[in-house]
Backbone as CSV, one residue per row, in Angstrom:
resi,resn,N_x,N_y,N_z,CA_x,CA_y,CA_z,C_x,C_y,C_z
1,MET,-10.451,-6.070,-6.019,-9.321,-6.402,-5.221,-8.777,-5.229,-4.249
2,ALA,-8.927,-4.048,-4.868,-8.667,-2.866,-3.924,-9.446,-2.851,-2.684
3,GLU,-10.714,-3.314,-2.854,-11.798,-3.072,-1.668,-11.313,-3.971,-0.481
4,ALA,-10.556,-5.053,-0.891,-10.046,-5.947,0.314,-9.175,-5.370,0.856
5,ALA,-8.220,-4.610,0.282,-7.062,-3.921,1.002,-7.492,-2.647,1.869
6,ARG,-8.652,-2.157,1.238,-9.318,-0.772,1.931,-9.932,-1.301,3.215
7,SER,-10.624,-2.651,3.380,-11.274,-2.920,4.618,-10.382,-3.107,5.730
8,GLU,-8.939,-3.473,5.493,-8.111,-3.665,6.751,-7.914,-2.288,7.232
9,GLY,-7.581,-2.392,8.477,-6.918,-1.149,9.106,-6.222,-0.318,8.373
10,PRO,-6.384,0.968,8.452,-5.678,2.017,7.422,-4.219,1.600,7.432
11,ALA,-3.467,1.729,8.590,-1.989,1.475,8.565,-1.158,0.443,8.824
12,ALA,-2.345,-0.516,9.424,-1.972,-1.785,10.144,-1.123,-2.734,9.357
13,ALA,-1.472,-2.884,8.050,-0.747,-3.707,7.154,0.450,-3.241,6.387
14,VAL,0.786,-2.074,6.567,1.698,-1.491,5.743,3.332,-2.001,6.159
15,PRO,4.018,-2.599,5.349,5.390,-2.867,6.033,6.094,-1.286,6.002
16,GLN,6.632,-1.398,7.164,7.150,-0.067,7.692,7.988,0.938,6.395
17,ASP,8.730,0.344,5.693,9.442,1.148,4.732,9.030,0.844,3.339
18,LEU,7.813,0.293,3.138,7.215,0.105,1.698,7.323,1.194,0.877
19,PHE,7.066,2.452,1.148,6.914,3.612,0.360,8.072,4.487,0.620
20,LYS,9.226,4.175,1.455,10.290,5.015,1.807,11.086,5.873,0.533
21,GLU,11.009,5.323,-0.669,11.633,5.845,-1.686,10.472,6.892,-2.532
22,VAL,9.211,6.857,-2.094,8.251,7.734,-2.697,8.119,8.990,-2.162
23,LYS,8.113,10.159,-3.125,7.814,11.419,-2.789,6.479,11.722,-3.313
24,PHE,5.545,11.910,-2.778,4.234,11.945,-3.533,3.506,13.417,-3.597
25,PHE,2.899,13.774,-4.662,2.140,14.726,-4.821,0.591,14.236,-5.081
26,ALA,-0.377,14.617,-4.373,-1.742,14.116,-4.459,-2.490,15.383,-5.170
27,VAL,-2.999,14.991,-6.200,-3.956,15.934,-7.095,-5.336,15.507,-6.982
28,GLY,-6.228,16.430,-6.747,-7.354,16.186,-6.427,-8.037,15.543,-5.126
29,ASP,-8.992,15.347,-5.045,-9.740,14.807,-3.851,-9.482,13.190,-3.560
30,ILE,-8.316,12.984,-2.635,-7.822,12.116,-2.525,-8.226,11.314,-1.142
31,GLU,-8.640,10.226,-0.939,-9.130,9.829,0.301,-7.822,9.928,1.252
32,GLN,-8.311,10.210,2.471,-7.288,10.483,3.596,-6.644,9.128,3.754
33,GLN,-7.427,7.918,3.582,-6.830,6.569,3.886,-5.508,6.302,3.098
34,VAL,-5.525,6.842,1.805,-4.451,6.697,0.846,-3.291,7.506,1.312
35,ILE,-3.439,8.838,1.784,-2.590,9.513,2.554,-1.831,8.805,3.786
36,GLN,-2.581,8.183,4.639,-2.371,7.620,5.722,-1.382,6.293,5.546
37,LEU,-1.842,5.563,4.524,-1.141,4.275,4.012,0.326,4.839,3.532
38,LEU,0.384,5.719,2.701,1.512,6.160,2.174,2.547,6.744,3.289
39,LYS,2.072,7.338,4.296,2.867,7.918,5.395,3.238,7.040,6.294
40,ALA,2.443,5.818,6.538,2.713,4.777,7.322,3.900,3.979,6.686
41,GLY,4.014,3.910,5.380,5.083,3.205,4.744,6.125,4.124,4.442
42,LYS,6.478,5.237,5.297,7.633,6.210,5.216,7.559,7.024,4.017
43,ALA,6.501,7.205,3.147,6.489,8.125,2.017,6.568,9.722,2.464
44,LYS,6.761,10.320,1.612,6.893,11.805,2.100,6.035,12.564,1.036
45,GLU,5.179,13.372,1.672,4.318,14.107,0.760,4.855,15.563,0.663
46,VAL,5.143,16.079,-0.760,5.678,17.010,-1.257,4.591,18.151,-1.758
47,SER,4.862,19.457,-1.682,4.122,20.566,-2.005,3.996,21.126,-3.290
48,TYR,4.714,20.389,-4.156,4.896,21.022,-5.482,5.250,19.555,-6.351
49,ASN,4.504,19.549,-7.437,4.687,18.426,-8.270,5.949,18.041,-8.830
50,ALA,6.635,18.942,-9.192,8.302,18.927,-9.692,8.926,18.207,-8.643
51,LEU,8.829,18.329,-7.251,9.475,17.790,-6.332,9.527,16.208,-6.109
52,ALA,8.249,15.582,-6.623,7.568,14.374,-6.527,8.310,13.384,-7.181
53,THR,8.118,12.073,-6.745,8.437,10.745,-7.662,7.398,10.383,-8.165
54,HIS,6.036,10.445,-7.445,4.922,10.107,-8.009,3.844,10.981,-7.900
55,ILE,2.894,10.830,-8.677,1.605,11.821,-8.748,0.433,10.678,-8.460
56,ILE,-0.123,10.984,-7.347,-1.496,10.272,-7.124,-2.524,11.001,-7.536
57,ALA,-3.513,10.329,-8.408,-4.425,11.258,-8.822,-5.593,9.965,-9.289
58,GLU,-6.834,10.754,-9.232,-8.061,9.695,-9.934,-8.410,10.475,-11.384
59,ASP,-8.218,11.712,-11.459,-8.500,12.564,-12.793,-7.394,12.755,-13.590
60,GLY,-7.482,12.116,-14.725,-6.517,12.149,-15.804,-6.535,13.150,-16.639
61,ASP,-7.713,13.978,-16.358,-7.956,15.233,-17.216,-7.420,16.622,-16.408
62,ASN,-7.263,16.575,-15.345,-6.667,17.547,-14.312,-5.377,18.188,-14.827
63,PRO,-5.299,19.576,-14.947,-4.296,20.052,-15.724,-2.901,19.852,-14.661
64,GLU,-2.952,19.714,-13.643,-1.687,19.073,-12.746,-1.241,18.047,-13.394
65,VAL,-2.014,16.993,-13.437,-1.577,15.530,-13.768,-1.167,15.786,-15.292
66,GLY,-1.607,16.404,-16.444,-1.207,16.753,-17.518,0.375,17.381,-17.487
67,GLU,0.363,18.407,-16.703,1.726,19.133,-16.483,2.854,17.940,-15.835
68,ALA,2.587,17.200,-14.833,3.427,16.105,-14.209,3.959,15.205,-15.426
69,ARG,2.859,14.996,-16.099,3.193,13.940,-17.329,4.021,14.345,-18.339
70,GLU,3.300,15.527,-18.825,4.106,16.090,-20.114,5.415,16.809,-19.847
71,VAL,5.631,17.638,-18.704,6.546,18.415,-18.510,7.609,17.768,-17.726
72,PHE,7.292,17.267,-16.445,8.089,16.534,-15.734,8.178,15.087,-15.942
73,ASP,7.615,14.414,-16.860,7.689,12.924,-16.897,7.548,11.991,-15.847
74,LEU,6.556,12.330,-14.651,6.315,11.762,-13.630,5.450,10.546,-13.739
75,PRO,5.681,9.461,-12.910,4.450,8.536,-13.137,3.220,8.841,-12.457
76,ILE,2.040,8.695,-13.012,0.866,9.081,-12.554,0.023,7.757,-12.109
77,VAL,-0.191,7.648,-11.074,-0.840,6.371,-10.138,-1.952,6.876,-9.585
78,LYS,-3.031,5.626,-9.765,-4.502,6.004,-8.912,-3.991,5.489,-7.341
79,PRO,-5.083,6.053,-6.901,-4.983,5.610,-5.373,-4.934,3.863,-4.937
80,SER,-5.491,3.213,-6.280,-5.645,1.690,-5.978,-4.425,1.165,-6.208
81,TRP,-3.457,1.882,-6.670,-1.883,1.338,-6.630,-1.456,1.309,-5.276
82,VAL,-1.757,2.369,-4.422,-1.476,2.257,-3.025,-1.963,1.187,-2.291
83,PHE,-3.350,1.024,-2.385,-4.002,-0.222,-1.605,-3.310,-1.715,-2.088
84,LEU,-3.330,-1.588,-3.362,-2.692,-2.833,-3.925,-1.295,-3.150,-3.619
85,SER,-0.320,-2.129,-3.563,1.028,-2.252,-3.232,0.983,-2.610,-1.699
86,VAL,0.096,-1.996,-0.971,0.083,-2.770,0.475,-0.518,-3.942,0.696
87,ARG,-1.366,-4.244,-0.291,-1.874,-5.680,-0.038,-0.897,-6.634,-0.476
88,CYS,0.022,-6.424,-1.482,1.134,-7.122,-2.081,2.138,-7.275,-1.156
89,GLY,2.545,-6.207,-0.290,3.592,-6.034,0.445,4.989,-5.643,-0.208
90,GLN,4.746,-5.045,-1.467,5.674,-4.417,-2.250,5.129,-3.458,-3.272
91,LEU,6.214,-2.608,-3.537,5.664,-1.431,-4.635,5.238,-2.428,-5.968
92,LEU,4.212,-2.126,-6.461,3.776,-2.713,-7.578,4.381,-2.166,-8.849
93,PRO,4.870,-2.619,-10.062,5.498,-1.847,-10.974,4.583,-0.904,-11.800
94,TYR,5.164,0.065,-12.184,4.499,1.151,-13.032,5.100,1.753,-14.141
95,PRO,6.424,1.759,-14.343,7.146,2.831,-15.023,6.837,2.649,-16.532
96,SER,6.776,1.500,-17.006,6.430,1.227,-18.516,5.051,1.563,-18.800
97,CYS,4.378,1.090,-17.735,2.875,1.317,-17.989,2.324,3.031,-17.940
98,ALA,3.009,3.613,-16.851,2.886,5.044,-16.653,3.030,5.828,-17.613
99,GLN,4.013,5.492,-18.707,4.388,6.317,-19.850,3.256,6.215,-20.709
100,ARG,2.535,5.120,-20.607,1.210,5.125,-21.473,-0.177,5.245,-21.046
101,ASN,-0.090,5.879,-19.884,-1.362,6.240,-19.193,-2.202,4.964,-18.792
102,VAL,-1.508,3.798,-18.249,-1.939,2.761,-17.685,-1.254,2.199,-16.499
103,SER,-1.939,1.519,-15.883,-1.532,1.201,-14.459,-1.294,-0.480,-14.353
104,ALA,-0.207,-0.876,-13.876,0.253,-2.280,-13.916,-0.645,-2.992,-12.733
105,VAL,-1.398,-4.018,-13.254,-1.862,-4.771,-12.009,-2.147,-6.097,-12.550
106,SER,-1.918,-7.084,-11.624,-1.804,-8.681,-12.034,-1.104,-8.889,-13.170
107,GLY,0.245,-8.308,-13.365,0.940,-8.681,-14.387,0.483,-8.061,-15.708
108,GLY,-0.313,-7.332,-15.597,-0.809,-6.713,-16.982,-1.005,-5.111,-16.784
109,CYS,-1.348,-4.610,-17.897,-1.719,-3.156,-18.039,-3.051,-2.809,-18.156
110,LEU,-3.567,-1.831,-17.159,-4.951,-1.484,-17.479,-4.966,-0.022,-17.520
111,PRO,-5.761,0.516,-18.095,-6.039,2.079,-18.560,-6.102,2.644,-17.014
112,LEU,-5.635,3.765,-16.781,-5.687,4.718,-15.543,-6.700,5.544,-15.665
113,TRP,-7.114,6.074,-16.804,-8.173,6.981,-17.031,-9.305,6.533,-18.157
């Protein structure tokens, strides 16, 4: 399902203010398209994880991810959350799932790592 969202133009389908409440910190090697989609939706990239509202990461074993989760209690989402939120035209839910290291997709929770 995320592949379908990826095949569309990078920022063409992003509702203008979709990510306006998101301050993100990218951990690891995140596709540039993910960053472009977030910024097209008015998200702000921050330079330190403690300033973020969301951590975007692929690798749950990364020490920065562990710090964000354990010290700052921040939601950790995969890049697919960005693609799927764009495809749905709204931010997908994550809080209750993020606390358990899982991602909310299609009304259920799937493991992030």
